[in-house]
N, C-alpha and C positions, 0 to 999 in steps of 0.2 A: 473157816475159822483161822485167824492169824496166830502164828506161833508166838510163844512167850519171847521176851527179849533175849534170854539166854539161848533158847533154841534158834531164834533168828540169827544171832551172832555166830552160832556154830555152823548153821547152813550158809551164812554169808562167807565165812572163812573157807568152807569147802568149795563154794561156787567160785570164789576168786582163785583158789588154788587150782581148780580145774581149768579156768579160763581167766588168766591175768589181764586180758584185754577188755573185760566187761566194764562198762561205764557205771558210774553212780546212778545215773538215770535209769538204766536197764535194771539195776539191782533194786531200786526203789519200786519200780513197776512190778518186778517179780515178787517182792515181799510185801507189796501193798502198803508202803510207808513213804514218808517224804524223803527227798534227796538229803536234806539236813540230817534226818535220822540215820541214814546210811553212812554219812560222813562221821557222825558221832560214834557209831558202831565201829567204823574202821579205826578211828582214833583210839578208842578203848582197846581194840585188839592189836594196835600198832601195825596196821596194814597200810602201806603207803598209798598215795593217790595214783590214779591211772598212769600219769606221765612217768612217775618213778618206777612203777611196775613194768612199763614198756621198756624203759631204759635198762632195768635189771635183766629182763629176758633177752634183750638185744645184746647186752654185754656178754652174757653167758654164751649166746649163740655164736658171736663173732670173735670173742677174745682169743680163742685158740686157733682161729683160722688165719688171721692177719699175720703175714710173715715179714713184710717189708718195713714195718715200723710199729712201735708200741701204740696201743689203742689210745693212750693218754696224749699222743701227738696228733691224732686225727681231730680236725676241727669240725665240731658238730657231733651228733650222736649217730653212729652207724646202726641202722635198724635192719638192714638186709645185706648179705654179702655172699656172692658166689664167685670164688676166685677165678680170675682170667675170663669172667663172663660179665657180671654186672654187680652193682652195689647201690645202696640208697643211704643217704644221711639226712638228718634234720638239724637245722641251725635256727635257734630263736634269737632274733635281733633285739638286743637290749641297749640301754642308754650308753653303755661304754663302747658300743660298736658304731655309733653314729656321730655325725658332725653336730655340734651343739646348736648352730644357727638355724638348721633346717630339718633336723632329725632324720636325715638320709644316711643309710649305712655306708661306711667307708668301703670302697671297692676291694681293698686288700683282704677284708674278711670274707667276701664272697669268693674271691680267688683262692684264698687259703682253704676254704671248705672244699671247693672243687678239686684243687690240686692234691690235697691230702687224701681225698677219696680216690683219685686216680692212682695214687701210690699204693693205697691200701688194697685195691682190687687186684693188683698184680701178684701172681703166685710165684714169688721169688724173694730170697733173703735180701737182695739189693735191688731196689727199684728207684730210679732217679729220673726227674723230669729233665729232658734234654731241651725241649722247646715247647712253647704253648702259643696258640692263637686264641685270643679271648675276645668276647663281645658282651658288653653290658647292654641289655635291651629294655630295662625298666628300672626305675629307682626303687629301692627297698627301704621301707620306713621302720622306725622303732616299733616293736611289738608284733612285727610280721614274722611268719615262719617260712624259712627257705628250705625246700626239699630238693636236694641234689640227687640226680640219677646218673650213674656212670655206666657206660657200656664199652666193653673191650671189643675192638674190631678183630676179625679173624686174622690169625698169624700162623706162620709155620714153626714147628718145633725147631729150636736152635736159633731162631731169629733173635737178634740182640736188641731190636727196637719193636715196640708195640704202640699202637695208637689207642688212646682212651678218649671217648667223647663224653663230655659231661654237660648236662642241661640242668639248670636250677630254676625252680618254679616257686612263685608265691600264689597260693590258690591254684588256679589252672593256668596262670599267666607266666610266660617265659621271662625270666629276669636276667639270666646269665647263660652264656653258651661258651664252651671251651673245647678245643682239640689239643690234647696233651700227648706229645711224643715221649714215650717212656723207655729208658734204658733198662735192660734186664741182663743178668749174668748168663 
């Protein structure tokens, strides 16, 4: 027997609170209602869509960890961060990021995402890019999602320079690769 609307909404709120990454489709299946019904329930309860919930959880997780720059200065949304180890950010390419004649993303946006992620992953109050070797391997179009993954190479305590490798993907396809030499105090 299906629960009443009031009961379903209560259970929906509890389910999302327990797992903010649950999709509307999964919720619809769980409560045996349509995806549209779930969306309407979420709207009535003022529960944001999945993308906003992910962003909120990620910001809470990484906000207090990044030392080298304010989160507002990181290009894209940082969704995972392990200082001096690795980090992941997501950047959705919109109309304002592309050339109007061909809808291809301007390279400086992909570079900015990768470079700011390389700075953010450094566990230091001052992290500056000294030099970068970058390669664009695929055009990125409007509407595509770029997932950048940064990995800090092993270094010795006291080293003033650290190498951060960043690879950016669209789907499973490599779109950008960069090697960032970072200065640290």
